[in-house]
PyMOL Python script that loads the backbone (N, CA, C, O; Angstrom):
from pymol import cmd

cmd.read_pdbstr("""\
ATOM      1  N   MET A   1     -11.182 -14.888   2.842  1.00  0.00           N
ATOM      2  CA  MET A   1     -10.596 -14.891   1.526  1.00  0.00           C
ATOM      3  C   MET A   1     -10.157 -13.462   1.203  1.00  0.00           C
ATOM      4  O   MET A   1     -10.906 -12.512   1.431  1.00  0.00           O
ATOM      5  N   THR A   2      -8.963 -13.317   0.681  1.00  0.00           N
ATOM      6  CA  THR A   2      -8.422 -11.990   0.380  1.00  0.00           C
ATOM      7  C   THR A   2      -8.976 -11.470  -0.951  1.00  0.00           C
ATOM      8  O   THR A   2      -9.450 -12.248  -1.779  1.00  0.00           O
ATOM      9  N   PRO A   3      -8.914 -10.157  -1.149  1.00  0.00           N
ATOM     10  CA  PRO A   3      -9.342  -9.604  -2.437  1.00  0.00           C
ATOM     11  C   PRO A   3      -8.584 -10.218  -3.621  1.00  0.00           C
ATOM     12  O   PRO A   3      -9.171 -10.440  -4.680  1.00  0.00           O
ATOM     13  N   ASP A   4      -7.300 -10.490  -3.450  1.00  0.00           N
ATOM     14  CA  ASP A   4      -6.537 -11.098  -4.540  1.00  0.00           C
ATOM     15  C   ASP A   4      -7.028 -12.509  -4.855  1.00  0.00           C
ATOM     16  O   ASP A   4      -7.040 -12.917  -6.017  1.00  0.00           O
ATOM     17  N   GLN A   5      -7.431 -13.249  -3.833  1.00  0.00           N
ATOM     18  CA  GLN A   5      -7.967 -14.592  -4.050  1.00  0.00           C
ATOM     19  C   GLN A   5      -9.323 -14.524  -4.751  1.00  0.00           C
ATOM     20  O   GLN A   5      -9.609 -15.332  -5.635  1.00  0.00           O
ATOM     21  N   VAL A   6     -10.150 -13.570  -4.362  1.00  0.00           N
ATOM     22  CA  VAL A   6     -11.443 -13.393  -5.023  1.00  0.00           C
ATOM     23  C   VAL A   6     -11.231 -12.942  -6.464  1.00  0.00           C
ATOM     24  O   VAL A   6     -11.935 -13.394  -7.367  1.00  0.00           O
ATOM     25  N   LEU A   7     -10.267 -12.056  -6.682  1.00  0.00           N
ATOM     26  CA  LEU A   7      -9.937 -11.627  -8.042  1.00  0.00           C
ATOM     27  C   LEU A   7      -9.565 -12.836  -8.902  1.00  0.00           C
ATOM     28  O   LEU A   7      -9.991 -12.929 -10.053  1.00  0.00           O
ATOM     29  N   ALA A   8      -8.788 -13.748  -8.363  1.00  0.00           N
ATOM     30  CA  ALA A   8      -8.395 -14.949  -9.110  1.00  0.00           C
ATOM     31  C   ALA A   8      -9.620 -15.792  -9.472  1.00  0.00           C
ATOM     32  O   ALA A   8      -9.685 -16.356 -10.564  1.00  0.00           O
ATOM     33  N   VAL A   9     -10.588 -15.879  -8.560  1.00  0.00           N
ATOM     34  CA  VAL A   9     -11.828 -16.622  -8.831  1.00  0.00           C
ATOM     35  C   VAL A   9     -12.588 -15.959  -9.976  1.00  0.00           C
ATOM     36  O   VAL A   9     -13.032 -16.638 -10.902  1.00  0.00           O
ATOM     37  N   VAL A  10     -12.737 -14.650  -9.917  1.00  0.00           N
ATOM     38  CA  VAL A  10     -13.462 -13.925 -10.964  1.00  0.00           C
ATOM     39  C   VAL A  10     -12.713 -14.021 -12.288  1.00  0.00           C
ATOM     40  O   VAL A  10     -13.331 -14.256 -13.326  1.00  0.00           O
ATOM     41  N   GLN A  11     -11.408 -13.845 -12.270  1.00  0.00           N
ATOM     42  CA  GLN A  11     -10.618 -13.969 -13.493  1.00  0.00           C
ATOM     43  C   GLN A  11     -10.794 -15.346 -14.125  1.00  0.00           C
ATOM     44  O   GLN A  11     -10.968 -15.465 -15.338  1.00  0.00           O
ATOM     45  N   SER A  12     -10.746 -16.369 -13.304  1.00  0.00           N
ATOM     46  CA  SER A  12     -10.903 -17.733 -13.801  1.00  0.00           C
ATOM     47  C   SER A  12     -12.280 -17.939 -14.414  1.00  0.00           C
ATOM     48  O   SER A  12     -12.402 -18.550 -15.476  1.00  0.00           O
ATOM     49  N   ALA A  13     -13.320 -17.433 -13.752  1.00  0.00           N
ATOM     50  CA  ALA A  13     -14.681 -17.571 -14.269  1.00  0.00           C
ATOM     51  C   ALA A  13     -14.832 -16.848 -15.605  1.00  0.00           C
ATOM     52  O   ALA A  13     -15.409 -17.391 -16.548  1.00  0.00           O
ATOM     53  N   VAL A  14     -14.316 -15.630 -15.682  1.00  0.00           N
ATOM     54  CA  VAL A  14     -14.386 -14.858 -16.925  1.00  0.00           C
ATOM     55  C   VAL A  14     -13.625 -15.589 -18.026  1.00  0.00           C
ATOM     56  O   VAL A  14     -14.110 -15.707 -19.151  1.00  0.00           O
ATOM     57  N   ALA A  15     -12.445 -16.072 -17.702  1.00  0.00           N
ATOM     58  CA  ALA A  15     -11.620 -16.768 -18.688  1.00  0.00           C
ATOM     59  C   ALA A  15     -12.300 -18.034 -19.196  1.00  0.00           C
ATOM     60  O   ALA A  15     -12.235 -18.346 -20.385  1.00  0.00           O
ATOM     61  N   THR A  16     -12.948 -18.757 -18.299  1.00  0.00           N
ATOM     62  CA  THR A  16     -13.639 -19.990 -18.687  1.00  0.00           C
ATOM     63  C   THR A  16     -14.799 -19.692 -19.630  1.00  0.00           C
ATOM     64  O   THR A  16     -14.930 -20.323 -20.678  1.00  0.00           O
ATOM     65  N   VAL A  17     -15.631 -18.740 -19.260  1.00  0.00           N
ATOM     66  CA  VAL A  17     -16.834 -18.446 -20.049  1.00  0.00           C
ATOM     67  C   VAL A  17     -16.496 -17.774 -21.372  1.00  0.00           C
ATOM     68  O   VAL A  17     -17.076 -18.105 -22.407  1.00  0.00           O
ATOM     69  N   LEU A  18     -15.561 -16.833 -21.341  1.00  0.00           N
ATOM     70  CA  LEU A  18     -15.255 -16.051 -22.542  1.00  0.00           C
ATOM     71  C   LEU A  18     -14.030 -16.561 -23.304  1.00  0.00           C
ATOM     72  O   LEU A  18     -13.614 -15.967 -24.299  1.00  0.00           O
ATOM     73  N   GLU A  19     -13.462 -17.661 -22.826  1.00  0.00           N
ATOM     74  CA  GLU A  19     -12.296 -18.286 -23.459  1.00  0.00           C
ATOM     75  C   GLU A  19     -11.154 -17.281 -23.649  1.00  0.00           C
ATOM     76  O   GLU A  19     -10.679 -17.045 -24.760  1.00  0.00           O
ATOM     77  N   LEU A  20     -10.739 -16.707 -22.534  1.00  0.00           N
ATOM     78  CA  LEU A  20      -9.661 -15.725 -22.502  1.00  0.00           C
ATOM     79  C   LEU A  20      -8.555 -16.197 -21.574  1.00  0.00           C
ATOM     80  O   LEU A  20      -8.743 -17.122 -20.785  1.00  0.00           O
ATOM     81  N   ASP A  21      -7.410 -15.557 -21.677  1.00  0.00           N
ATOM     82  CA  ASP A  21      -6.327 -15.768 -20.725  1.00  0.00           C
ATOM     83  C   ASP A  21      -6.715 -15.018 -19.444  1.00  0.00           C
ATOM     84  O   ASP A  21      -6.991 -13.820 -19.498  1.00  0.00           O
ATOM     85  N   PRO A  22      -6.741 -15.709 -18.285  1.00  0.00           N
ATOM     86  CA  PRO A  22      -7.127 -15.027 -17.043  1.00  0.00           C
ATOM     87  C   PRO A  22      -6.268 -13.807 -16.736  1.00  0.00           C
ATOM     88  O   PRO A  22      -6.748 -12.848 -16.132  1.00  0.00           O
ATOM     89  N   ASP A  23      -4.999 -13.835 -17.149  1.00  0.00           N
ATOM     90  CA  ASP A  23      -4.111 -12.706 -16.881  1.00  0.00           C
ATOM     91  C   ASP A  23      -4.480 -11.463 -17.689  1.00  0.00           C
ATOM     92  O   ASP A  23      -3.996 -10.369 -17.401  1.00  0.00           O
ATOM     93  N   SER A  24      -5.335 -11.627 -18.698  1.00  0.00           N
ATOM     94  CA  SER A  24      -5.755 -10.469 -19.500  1.00  0.00           C
ATOM     95  C   SER A  24      -6.919  -9.725 -18.850  1.00  0.00           C
ATOM     96  O   SER A  24      -7.365  -8.693 -19.353  1.00  0.00           O
ATOM     97  N   VAL A  25      -7.403 -10.255 -17.731  1.00  0.00           N
ATOM     98  CA  VAL A  25      -8.540  -9.659 -17.032  1.00  0.00           C
ATOM     99  C   VAL A  25      -8.041  -9.029 -15.737  1.00  0.00           C
ATOM    100  O   VAL A  25      -7.562  -9.726 -14.843  1.00  0.00           O
ATOM    101  N   GLY A  26      -8.156  -7.706 -15.643  1.00  0.00           N
ATOM    102  CA  GLY A  26      -7.706  -6.996 -14.448  1.00  0.00           C
ATOM    103  C   GLY A  26      -8.872  -6.350 -13.725  1.00  0.00           C
ATOM    104  O   GLY A  26     -10.011  -6.406 -14.187  1.00  0.00           O
ATOM    105  N   ARG A  27      -8.582  -5.741 -12.597  1.00  0.00           N
ATOM    106  CA  ARG A  27      -9.632  -5.091 -11.797  1.00  0.00           C
ATOM    107  C   ARG A  27     -10.359  -4.006 -12.588  1.00  0.00           C
ATOM    108  O   ARG A  27     -11.552  -3.786 -12.376  1.00  0.00           O
ATOM    109  N   GLU A  28      -9.670  -3.335 -13.482  1.00  0.00           N
ATOM    110  CA  GLU A  28     -10.277  -2.233 -14.234  1.00  0.00           C
ATOM    111  C   GLU A  28     -11.030  -2.699 -15.482  1.00  0.00           C
ATOM    112  O   GLU A  28     -11.683  -1.890 -16.140  1.00  0.00           O
ATOM    113  N   THR A  29     -10.948  -3.971 -15.811  1.00  0.00           N
ATOM    114  CA  THR A  29     -11.608  -4.505 -17.001  1.00  0.00           C
ATOM    115  C   THR A  29     -13.125  -4.394 -16.851  1.00  0.00           C
ATOM    116  O   THR A  29     -13.698  -4.805 -15.842  1.00  0.00           O
ATOM    117  N   ARG A  30     -13.759  -3.830 -17.877  1.00  0.00           N
ATOM    118  CA  ARG A  30     -15.217  -3.666 -17.866  1.00  0.00           C
ATOM    119  C   ARG A  30     -15.862  -4.863 -18.565  1.00  0.00           C
ATOM    120  O   ARG A  30     -15.453  -5.262 -19.656  1.00  0.00           O
ATOM    121  N   PHE A  31     -16.879  -5.425 -17.910  1.00  0.00           N
ATOM    122  CA  PHE A  31     -17.514  -6.631 -18.430  1.00  0.00           C
ATOM    123  C   PHE A  31     -18.088  -6.438 -19.831  1.00  0.00           C
ATOM    124  O   PHE A  31     -17.813  -7.220 -20.741  1.00  0.00           O
ATOM    125  N   ARG A  32     -18.876  -5.402 -19.987  1.00  0.00           N
ATOM    126  CA  ARG A  32     -19.546  -5.213 -21.281  1.00  0.00           C
ATOM    127  C   ARG A  32     -18.674  -4.472 -22.288  1.00  0.00           C
ATOM    128  O   ARG A  32     -18.544  -4.910 -23.431  1.00  0.00           O
ATOM    129  N   ALA A  33     -18.089  -3.381 -21.889  1.00  0.00           N
ATOM    130  CA  ALA A  33     -17.333  -2.549 -22.830  1.00  0.00           C
ATOM    131  C   ALA A  33     -16.034  -3.212 -23.284  1.00  0.00           C
ATOM    132  O   ALA A  33     -15.718  -3.197 -24.473  1.00  0.00           O
ATOM    133  N   ASP A  34     -15.284  -3.788 -22.357  1.00  0.00           N
ATOM    134  CA  ASP A  34     -13.988  -4.373 -22.709  1.00  0.00           C
ATOM    135  C   ASP A  34     -14.095  -5.833 -23.135  1.00  0.00           C
ATOM    136  O   ASP A  34     -13.433  -6.260 -24.081  1.00  0.00           O
ATOM    137  N   LEU A  35     -14.927  -6.591 -22.435  1.00  0.00           N
ATOM    138  CA  LEU A  35     -15.013  -8.030 -22.686  1.00  0.00           C
ATOM    139  C   LEU A  35     -16.149  -8.405 -23.631  1.00  0.00           C
ATOM    140  O   LEU A  35     -16.231  -9.543 -24.093  1.00  0.00           O
ATOM    141  N   GLN A  36     -17.024  -7.443 -23.916  1.00  0.00           N
ATOM    142  CA  GLN A  36     -18.187  -7.702 -24.770  1.00  0.00           C
ATOM    143  C   GLN A  36     -19.036  -8.851 -24.220  1.00  0.00           C
ATOM    144  O   GLN A  36     -19.601  -9.632 -24.986  1.00  0.00           O
ATOM    145  N   ALA A  37     -19.123  -8.947 -22.909  1.00  0.00           N
ATOM    146  CA  ALA A  37     -19.902 -10.002 -22.256  1.00  0.00           C
ATOM    147  C   ALA A  37     -21.381  -9.638 -22.321  1.00  0.00           C
ATOM    148  O   ALA A  37     -21.791  -8.570 -21.867  1.00  0.00           O
ATOM    149  N   ASP A  38     -22.171 -10.539 -22.890  1.00  0.00           N
ATOM    150  CA  ASP A  38     -23.612 -10.306 -22.928  1.00  0.00           C
ATOM    151  C   ASP A  38     -24.251 -10.834 -21.644  1.00  0.00           C
ATOM    152  O   ASP A  38     -23.557 -11.356 -20.772  1.00  0.00           O
ATOM    153  N   SER A  39     -25.548 -10.700 -21.532  1.00  0.00           N
ATOM    154  CA  SER A  39     -26.254 -11.094 -20.311  1.00  0.00           C
ATOM    155  C   SER A  39     -26.081 -12.571 -19.995  1.00  0.00           C
ATOM    156  O   SER A  39     -25.902 -12.939 -18.835  1.00  0.00           O
ATOM    157  N   LEU A  40     -26.132 -13.414 -21.010  1.00  0.00           N
ATOM    158  CA  LEU A  40     -25.971 -14.849 -20.794  1.00  0.00           C
ATOM    159  C   LEU A  40     -24.577 -15.169 -20.262  1.00  0.00           C
ATOM    160  O   LEU A  40     -24.434 -15.977 -19.345  1.00  0.00           O
ATOM    161  N   ALA A  41     -23.558 -14.546 -20.828  1.00  0.00           N
ATOM    162  CA  ALA A  41     -22.185 -14.760 -20.360  1.00  0.00           C
ATOM    163  C   ALA A  41     -22.039 -14.300 -18.918  1.00  0.00           C
ATOM    164  O   ALA A  41     -21.385 -14.966 -18.115  1.00  0.00           O
ATOM    165  N   LEU A  42     -22.641 -13.170 -18.585  1.00  0.00           N
ATOM    166  CA  LEU A  42     -22.554 -12.664 -17.214  1.00  0.00           C
ATOM    167  C   LEU A  42     -23.219 -13.617 -16.227  1.00  0.00           C
ATOM    168  O   LEU A  42     -22.710 -13.827 -15.125  1.00  0.00           O
ATOM    169  N   VAL A  43     -24.342 -14.189 -16.613  1.00  0.00           N
ATOM    170  CA  VAL A  43     -25.020 -15.151 -15.745  1.00  0.00           C
ATOM    171  C   VAL A  43     -24.142 -16.385 -15.540  1.00  0.00           C
ATOM    172  O   VAL A  43     -24.054 -16.904 -14.427  1.00  0.00           O
ATOM    173  N   GLU A  44     -23.499 -16.852 -16.596  1.00  0.00           N
ATOM    174  CA  GLU A  44     -22.604 -18.009 -16.474  1.00  0.00           C
ATOM    175  C   GLU A  44     -21.414 -17.692 -15.563  1.00  0.00           C
ATOM    176  O   GLU A  44     -21.011 -18.527 -14.753  1.00  0.00           O
ATOM    177  N   ILE A  45     -20.858 -16.498 -15.698  1.00  0.00           N
ATOM    178  CA  ILE A  45     -19.742 -16.081 -14.844  1.00  0.00           C
ATOM    179  C   ILE A  45     -20.193 -16.043 -13.386  1.00  0.00           C
ATOM    180  O   ILE A  45     -19.492 -16.529 -12.499  1.00  0.00           O
ATOM    181  N   VAL A  46     -21.360 -15.466 -13.147  1.00  0.00           N
ATOM    182  CA  VAL A  46     -21.896 -15.373 -11.787  1.00  0.00           C
ATOM    183  C   VAL A  46     -22.103 -16.764 -11.195  1.00  0.00           C
ATOM    184  O   VAL A  46     -21.784 -16.991 -10.028  1.00  0.00           O
ATOM    185  N   GLU A  47     -22.624 -17.680 -11.972  1.00  0.00           N
ATOM    186  CA  GLU A  47     -22.856 -19.037 -11.468  1.00  0.00           C
ATOM    187  C   GLU A  47     -21.557 -19.692 -11.013  1.00  0.00           C
ATOM    188  O   GLU A  47     -21.523 -20.350  -9.973  1.00  0.00           O
ATOM    189  N   ILE A  48     -20.502 -19.515 -11.778  1.00  0.00           N
ATOM    190  CA  ILE A  48     -19.204 -20.085 -11.406  1.00  0.00           C
ATOM    191  C   ILE A  48     -18.681 -19.431 -10.133  1.00  0.00           C
ATOM    192  O   ILE A  48     -18.207 -20.115  -9.227  1.00  0.00           O
ATOM    193  N   VAL A  49     -18.768 -18.114 -10.070  1.00  0.00           N
ATOM    194  CA  VAL A  49     -18.289 -17.381  -8.889  1.00  0.00           C
ATOM    195  C   VAL A  49     -19.095 -17.787  -7.653  1.00  0.00           C
ATOM    196  O   VAL A  49     -18.523 -18.041  -6.593  1.00  0.00           O
ATOM    197  N   GLU A  50     -20.416 -17.847  -7.788  1.00  0.00           N
ATOM    198  CA  GLU A  50     -21.260 -18.238  -6.656  1.00  0.00           C
ATOM    199  C   GLU A  50     -20.921 -19.648  -6.185  1.00  0.00           C
ATOM    200  O   GLU A  50     -20.798 -19.889  -4.984  1.00  0.00           O
ATOM    201  N   GLU A  51     -20.770 -20.567  -7.113  1.00  0.00           N
ATOM    202  CA  GLU A  51     -20.460 -21.956  -6.755  1.00  0.00           C
ATOM    203  C   GLU A  51     -19.110 -22.066  -6.047  1.00  0.00           C
ATOM    204  O   GLU A  51     -18.949 -22.852  -5.113  1.00  0.00           O
ATOM    205  N   THR A  52     -18.155 -21.275  -6.500  1.00  0.00           N
ATOM    206  CA  THR A  52     -16.817 -21.314  -5.908  1.00  0.00           C
ATOM    207  C   THR A  52     -16.782 -20.679  -4.527  1.00  0.00           C
ATOM    208  O   THR A  52     -16.120 -21.188  -3.622  1.00  0.00           O
ATOM    209  N   LEU A  53     -17.493 -19.569  -4.364  1.00  0.00           N
ATOM    210  CA  LEU A  53     -17.430 -18.821  -3.106  1.00  0.00           C
ATOM    211  C   LEU A  53     -18.437 -19.271  -2.058  1.00  0.00           C
ATOM    212  O   LEU A  53     -18.233 -19.031  -0.868  1.00  0.00           O
ATOM    213  N   ALA A  54     -19.509 -19.912  -2.472  1.00  0.00           N
ATOM    214  CA  ALA A  54     -20.569 -20.313  -1.520  1.00  0.00           C
ATOM    215  C   ALA A  54     -20.037 -21.117  -0.334  1.00  0.00           C
ATOM    216  O   ALA A  54     -20.440 -20.846   0.797  1.00  0.00           O
ATOM    217  N   PRO A  55     -19.149 -22.099  -0.541  1.00  0.00           N
ATOM    218  CA  PRO A  55     -18.665 -22.862   0.608  1.00  0.00           C
ATOM    219  C   PRO A  55     -17.831 -22.029   1.593  1.00  0.00           C
ATOM    220  O   PRO A  55     -17.619 -22.439   2.734  1.00  0.00           O
ATOM    221  N   LEU A  56     -17.365 -20.871   1.148  1.00  0.00           N
ATOM    222  CA  LEU A  56     -16.502 -20.038   1.985  1.00  0.00           C
ATOM    223  C   LEU A  56     -17.280 -18.991   2.778  1.00  0.00           C
ATOM    224  O   LEU A  56     -16.734 -18.364   3.686  1.00  0.00           O
ATOM    225  N   ALA A  57     -18.545 -18.804   2.437  1.00  0.00           N
ATOM    226  CA  ALA A  57     -19.375 -17.805   3.108  1.00  0.00           C
ATOM    227  C   ALA A  57     -20.197 -18.471   4.205  1.00  0.00           C
ATOM    228  O   ALA A  57     -20.562 -19.642   4.099  1.00  0.00           O
ATOM    229  N   ARG A  58     -20.480 -17.727   5.240  1.00  0.00           N
ATOM    230  CA  ARG A  58     -21.236 -18.269   6.384  1.00  0.00           C
ATOM    231  C   ARG A  58     -22.625 -18.747   5.995  1.00  0.00           C
ATOM    232  O   ARG A  58     -23.063 -19.807   6.442  1.00  0.00           O
ATOM    233  N   SER A  59     -23.305 -18.000   5.189  1.00  0.00           N
ATOM    234  CA  SER A  59     -24.676 -18.363   4.828  1.00  0.00           C
ATOM    235  C   SER A  59     -24.838 -18.509   3.313  1.00  0.00           C
ATOM    236  O   SER A  59     -25.875 -18.155   2.754  1.00  0.00           O
ATOM    237  N   GLY A  60     -23.824 -19.023   2.674  1.00  0.00           N
ATOM    238  CA  GLY A  60     -23.864 -19.150   1.222  1.00  0.00           C
ATOM    239  C   GLY A  60     -23.487 -17.839   0.560  1.00  0.00           C
ATOM    240  O   GLY A  60     -23.280 -16.827   1.229  1.00  0.00           O
ATOM    241  N   PHE A  61     -23.401 -17.867  -0.736  1.00  0.00           N
ATOM    242  CA  PHE A  61     -23.013 -16.661  -1.473  1.00  0.00           C
ATOM    243  C   PHE A  61     -23.881 -16.559  -2.710  1.00  0.00           C
ATOM    244  O   PHE A  61     -23.993 -17.508  -3.486  1.00  0.00           O
ATOM    245  N   HIS A  62     -24.501 -15.388  -2.889  1.00  0.00           N
ATOM    246  CA  HIS A  62     -25.378 -15.165  -4.024  1.00  0.00           C
ATOM    247  C   HIS A  62     -25.247 -13.718  -4.481  1.00  0.00           C
ATOM    248  O   HIS A  62     -25.162 -12.804  -3.662  1.00  0.00           O
ATOM    249  N   ILE A  63     -25.230 -13.522  -5.786  1.00  0.00           N
ATOM    250  CA  ILE A  63     -25.215 -12.177  -6.354  1.00  0.00           C
ATOM    251  C   ILE A  63     -26.617 -11.896  -6.890  1.00  0.00           C
ATOM    252  O   ILE A  63     -27.082 -12.572  -7.808  1.00  0.00           O
ATOM    253  N   ASP A  64     -27.284 -10.903  -6.318  1.00  0.00           N
ATOM    254  CA  ASP A  64     -28.632 -10.532  -6.757  1.00  0.00           C
ATOM    255  C   ASP A  64     -28.598  -9.943  -8.160  1.00  0.00           C
ATOM    256  O   ASP A  64     -27.620  -9.306  -8.549  1.00  0.00           O
ATOM    257  N   ASP A  65     -29.671 -10.158  -8.919  1.00  0.00           N
ATOM    258  CA  ASP A  65     -29.744  -9.658 -10.290  1.00  0.00           C
ATOM    259  C   ASP A  65     -29.561  -8.142 -10.366  1.00  0.00           C
ATOM    260  O   ASP A  65     -28.874  -7.632 -11.250  1.00  0.00           O
ATOM    261  N   GLU A  66     -30.188  -7.429  -9.423  1.00  0.00           N
ATOM    262  CA  GLU A  66     -30.062  -5.968  -9.429  1.00  0.00           C
ATOM    263  C   GLU A  66     -28.607  -5.545  -9.189  1.00  0.00           C
ATOM    264  O   GLU A  66     -28.110  -4.592  -9.789  1.00  0.00           O
ATOM    265  N   ASP A  67     -27.946  -6.281  -8.298  1.00  0.00           N
ATOM    266  CA  ASP A  67     -26.543  -5.975  -8.008  1.00  0.00           C
ATOM    267  C   ASP A  67     -25.668  -6.287  -9.215  1.00  0.00           C
ATOM    268  O   ASP A  67     -24.739  -5.541  -9.526  1.00  0.00           O
ATOM    269  N   LEU A  68     -25.966  -7.389  -9.892  1.00  0.00           N
ATOM    270  CA  LEU A  68     -25.191  -7.760 -11.080  1.00  0.00           C
ATOM    271  C   LEU A  68     -25.260  -6.659 -12.122  1.00  0.00           C
ATOM    272  O   LEU A  68     -24.244  -6.323 -12.730  1.00  0.00           O
ATOM    273  N   ASP A  69     -26.430  -6.095 -12.339  1.00  0.00           N
ATOM    274  CA  ASP A  69     -26.597  -5.023 -13.320  1.00  0.00           C
ATOM    275  C   ASP A  69     -25.751  -3.800 -12.980  1.00  0.00           C
ATOM    276  O   ASP A  69     -25.329  -3.065 -13.873  1.00  0.00           O
ATOM    277  N   ALA A  70     -25.504  -3.584 -11.697  1.00  0.00           N
ATOM    278  CA  ALA A  70     -24.748  -2.403 -11.258  1.00  0.00           C
ATOM    279  C   ALA A  70     -23.236  -2.617 -11.317  1.00  0.00           C
ATOM    280  O   ALA A  70     -22.479  -1.647 -11.282  1.00  0.00           O
ATOM    281  N   LEU A  71     -22.789  -3.857 -11.406  1.00  0.00           N
ATOM    282  CA  LEU A  71     -21.351  -4.142 -11.429  1.00  0.00           C
ATOM    283  C   LEU A  71     -20.823  -4.007 -12.852  1.00  0.00           C
ATOM    284  O   LEU A  71     -21.165  -4.801 -13.729  1.00  0.00           O
ATOM    285  N   THR A  72     -19.990  -2.997 -13.072  1.00  0.00           N
ATOM    286  CA  THR A  72     -19.500  -2.770 -14.429  1.00  0.00           C
ATOM    287  C   THR A  72     -18.079  -3.252 -14.650  1.00  0.00           C
ATOM    288  O   THR A  72     -17.701  -3.580 -15.774  1.00  0.00           O
ATOM    289  N   THR A  73     -17.279  -3.297 -13.575  1.00  0.00           N
ATOM    290  CA  THR A  73     -15.885  -3.733 -13.725  1.00  0.00           C
ATOM    291  C   THR A  73     -15.606  -4.974 -12.879  1.00  0.00           C
ATOM    292  O   THR A  73     -16.346  -5.293 -11.948  1.00  0.00           O
ATOM    293  N   VAL A  74     -14.551  -5.644 -13.216  1.00  0.00           N
ATOM    294  CA  VAL A  74     -14.108  -6.802 -12.435  1.00  0.00           C
ATOM    295  C   VAL A  74     -13.810  -6.368 -11.003  1.00  0.00           C
ATOM    296  O   VAL A  74     -14.162  -7.076 -10.060  1.00  0.00           O
ATOM    297  N   GLY A  75     -13.175  -5.228 -10.831  1.00  0.00           N
ATOM    298  CA  GLY A  75     -12.856  -4.729  -9.495  1.00  0.00           C
ATOM    299  C   GLY A  75     -14.094  -4.506  -8.648  1.00  0.00           C
ATOM    300  O   GLY A  75     -14.093  -4.811  -7.456  1.00  0.00           O
ATOM    301  N   GLU A  76     -15.160  -3.974  -9.255  1.00  0.00           N
ATOM    302  CA  GLU A  76     -16.407  -3.787  -8.520  1.00  0.00           C
ATOM    303  C   GLU A  76     -16.981  -5.135  -8.094  1.00  0.00           C
ATOM    304  O   GLU A  76     -17.500  -5.269  -6.986  1.00  0.00           O
ATOM    305  N   ALA A  77     -16.889  -6.132  -8.972  1.00  0.00           N
ATOM    306  CA  ALA A  77     -17.382  -7.472  -8.642  1.00  0.00           C
ATOM    307  C   ALA A  77     -16.572  -8.080  -7.502  1.00  0.00           C
ATOM    308  O   ALA A  77     -17.131  -8.722  -6.613  1.00  0.00           O
ATOM    309  N   VAL A  78     -15.265  -7.879  -7.528  1.00  0.00           N
ATOM    310  CA  VAL A  78     -14.399  -8.409  -6.458  1.00  0.00           C
ATOM    311  C   VAL A  78     -14.749  -7.733  -5.136  1.00  0.00           C
ATOM    312  O   VAL A  78     -14.910  -8.409  -4.120  1.00  0.00           O
ATOM    313  N   ASP A  79     -14.865  -6.433  -5.140  1.00  0.00           N
ATOM    314  CA  ASP A  79     -15.197  -5.698  -3.907  1.00  0.00           C
ATOM    315  C   ASP A  79     -16.557  -6.133  -3.374  1.00  0.00           C
ATOM    316  O   ASP A  79     -16.728  -6.291  -2.165  1.00  0.00           O
ATOM    317  N   TYR A  80     -17.516  -6.325  -4.258  1.00  0.00           N
ATOM    318  CA  TYR A  80     -18.851  -6.789  -3.876  1.00  0.00           C
ATOM    319  C   TYR A  80     -18.744  -8.151  -3.198  1.00  0.00           C
ATOM    320  O   TYR A  80     -19.311  -8.365  -2.127  1.00  0.00           O
ATOM    321  N   ALA A  81     -18.018  -9.066  -3.825  1.00  0.00           N
ATOM    322  CA  ALA A  81     -17.889 -10.415  -3.272  1.00  0.00           C
ATOM    323  C   ALA A  81     -17.184 -10.401  -1.920  1.00  0.00           C
ATOM    324  O   ALA A  81     -17.633 -11.057  -0.981  1.00  0.00           O
ATOM    325  N   VAL A  82     -16.097  -9.667  -1.816  1.00  0.00           N
ATOM    326  CA  VAL A  82     -15.343  -9.607  -0.548  1.00  0.00           C
ATOM    327  C   VAL A  82     -16.224  -9.064   0.561  1.00  0.00           C
ATOM    328  O   VAL A  82     -16.147  -9.539   1.694  1.00  0.00           O
ATOM    329  N   SER A  83     -17.050  -8.093   0.263  1.00  0.00           N
ATOM    330  CA  SER A  83     -17.899  -7.495   1.296  1.00  0.00           C
ATOM    331  C   SER A  83     -18.985  -8.457   1.783  1.00  0.00           C
ATOM    332  O   SER A  83     -19.585  -8.225   2.832  1.00  0.00           O
ATOM    333  N   ARG A  84     -19.239  -9.515   1.047  1.00  0.00           N
ATOM    334  CA  ARG A  84     -20.301 -10.454   1.412  1.00  0.00           C
ATOM    335  C   ARG A  84     -19.783 -11.799   1.905  1.00  0.00           C
ATOM    336  O   ARG A  84     -20.565 -12.695   2.224  1.00  0.00           O
ATOM    337  N   LEU A  85     -18.476 -11.933   1.963  1.00  0.00           N
ATOM    338  CA  LEU A  85     -17.892 -13.189   2.465  1.00  0.00           C
ATOM    339  C   LEU A  85     -17.675 -13.121   3.969  1.00  0.00           C
ATOM    340  O   LEU A  85     -17.193 -14.083   4.567  1.00  0.00           O
TER     341      LEU A  85
END
""", "prot")
cmd.dss("prot")
cmd.show_as("cartoon", "prot")
cmd.util.cbc("prot")
cmd.orient("prot")
């Protein structure tokens, strides 16, 4: 899966949970500062991303809680996901 395809997955998840236009979410968008996403919203976004990407990964796909806390931008989340697929 390409970074652009993973970006589309993350954009879609963010848009679904936060009720936004997916095109308004870019790689530089910050989850907390720009989107005002709280912990519950982030968990919901992660669940959607994990469910979407798991079938594409060799041994499933999971984002660890510690890693989630370190991801501040959409671009960081995309890079993290691509590196684990």
